N, C-alpha and C positions, 0 to 999 in steps of 0.2 A: 749293530747301530751305534752302541755306546763307543765302539773303537772310533767309526767313523767322525763322531761328535768330539771326541777327545782329539783326533787328528786336525779337525776343523779350528778347534780352540788353539791349539799348537800353531797352526798357520798364522792365526790372528795375532798370537803373543810375537812370534816371530817378524811379523808385517810391523807391528808397534813399535818393537825393539828396533829396527831398521829404519823405520819411517815417522815413528810417532812424534821425534822433534822438530821434522819439518812440517808435520801436521798441525802441530801445537802454534807453530810460529806463524803458519799460512793462517790459520784461524784466528790468531791474535791480531794479524795483519788487516784481515778483513773487518774485525771487529773496530779497529782503529780508524780505517778509511770510512764505516759507515758512520759511525761514532762522530768523527771530523765533520763528515759532510751536513750531517744534522746540526753539530754544533755553528759550522759556519754559515749556514742557512737561517739559523736562528740569531745569530750575530748580525748579519746582514740586514736581516728584517727589522730587527731592533734599531740598529743604527740608521735605517731609512727612515724608521717611525720617527725617532728624536731629531734628526734632520728636517723632516716636513714639519714637525713642531715649531723648530726654532726658525724655519723660514716663514712660516703664519705668524710668528711674534715679529720678524722682521717687518714685512709687509704691512701689520698692524701699526708698527711704530712709524713706519714712513708716510703711511696715510694720515697718522695725528701729527706730522711734521716734528717728531721725535727723532731727530736725524741722529743724534749721538747714538741712542739705543739701537736703533737700525743699523748703524755702521757696525757697532759691537759685533751683533748678530751675525752680519753678513760674513765680517773677517772671521769670526768662528767657525762659520760654514765652510769657508775657502781655506782654512788651517787644520780644522778637527774632523771635516766629513767631505774631503776632496773627492773620495771614491764614490759619493752619492749624487744624483743627478740635482739637486738642490743647491750643491755647490757653484755650478754654473749660472743656474738661475740668480743666485744670489749676488754673483759677480756682476750680472747685467745690470741687476737693481741698483747695486752699490757705483756703478759707473755713472747711472742718472744721477743719482744722488750727489755723488762727488762733484758731477759737471754742473748741475745746480747751484754748488756751492763756491763755484770758480775753482774747484780743484784739479785743474786740467790733467797733470801728472797722475795723479791718482786715478783718474778716469781711464786714462789709456793704460794703465796696468792692470785694472779690473777687467778690461775688456780683453787684453793680452790672457788673463788668466781664465775668462770663460771660452777663448778661441783653443788654449791649449790642455786645459783640464775639463771643459765641459763634456758630458757625455752624451748629450743629445745633439743631432745635427742641427735643427733648427736652431738651438742656443748658440751653436758654433757658427753659423751663417750669419745671425743677426748681430753677432759680436763683430765680425769681419765687416760689415758694411757700416756698422755704427763706427767702429776704429777708423775705417778709410774715411768717412765724413768728417770724423773729429780733426784727422791728420791734416786733411785738406783744409779745413777752417783755421787751423793754427798754422797754416804755411809750409806745408810740407808734402806738396801733392806727389812726390816720386816714392815716399813711403806710402801714401795713401793708395798707389796703383797696385800695389803688391796686395792688398786686401780686398781690391776692388773685384780680383779675379778670382772666381770661385769654380770649380771645376763642375760642379753639378749644383746650380742655384735653384733648379726646380721652379718654385712659385716666387722665386726672389729675382728671377731672371730680369724684370723690369728694373728694378731697382739697382742690380749689379750694373748694368748698362748705363743707366741714368749717371752713378756714380763715376763710372769711367769716362763718360761724355763731359762732365764737370771738370774731372781731372786735366782731360785732353784740351778743354775750353780755357783752363786756368794756365796751360803750357803753351798755349799759343798755337795749337795744331787745331786751327779753326774746321777745316774740311774733316777731318776725323770726328772731332767732336759733333760736327753737324749730323753725319751718319749715325754715330752712336745715340745721338739723341732721337733721330727718326726709328732707327731699332727698339730703343726703349719705350717709345710713344706706342708702338705697334702691340706690345706685350703689358701696357699699363692700362687702367679703366679709363673709359673716354672721358669721364667728369671727375675730377678730382683736384684737391689742391696741388698735388705733385705733378700731374700732367699738366696743369695751367703753368707751373713754374717751369718746367720743361719748355714747353713751348715758346715761352717769354724768354730764355736763355738762347734757345737755338736761333730764333728771330734776330738776336742781338748778336749773332756771330758775322751776320752780314754775308752769309755765302748763298749763290743763286743754285737752286738744286736742278 
C-alpha cells in the first residue's frame, strides 16, 4: 500500500514538473479574465451612474433656462461619457438648446453626434428626423433626403414619410410629394396638428388624386 502511495506521489511530482508551469499560467490567466470582467462591469456601472447624474443636472439646468450650465454638462457627456446611453440623449437635448439660441451649425453637429454615437435606436431615429427637418428648413433638401430615409422606422413611419413628402414638395416633385403625404396620413393620428399641416400642404400641391 505504501509502495503504491509512493508511486502515486512520484507520478504527481513528474506531472507537475512537466506541466506545472502551464497549469500556473492557466490559473493566472483565468484569475485575470475573471478579475478583469468584474472590474469592467464595476467600471461600466460606475460610469453609467455618473453619466446619469450629469444628465439629470443638464435637464435641471435646461428647465431653469441656465443654458450655459446645461451646455457644459451636455458637452462633457459627449466627450467623457460617449460610451454611455446618456451621451446620445444629451446630444438631442443640446441640439434643441442650440436651435433655440439660433446656433444652427451647433445643432446640426449635435444631431450628427446622436446619429453616429447614440447607443439607442430611438435616439438615432429621432436625431435623423430632426436633422432632416432642420436641413430642409435651412435650404438643404438634398442633404435632408438622406436622413429622411430610415431602414426600419417602426413607430416613426409617418414622420419619415411626411418628411420625405415635404422634401419632394420643396424640390418641385408634386405628384410624388402628394402620394407621400397620403401614405404619411394613413399612418398618422387622425387628429393632430401634424396631420392638419400635412393635409394643408398636400392640398396646396394642386394635384388631382
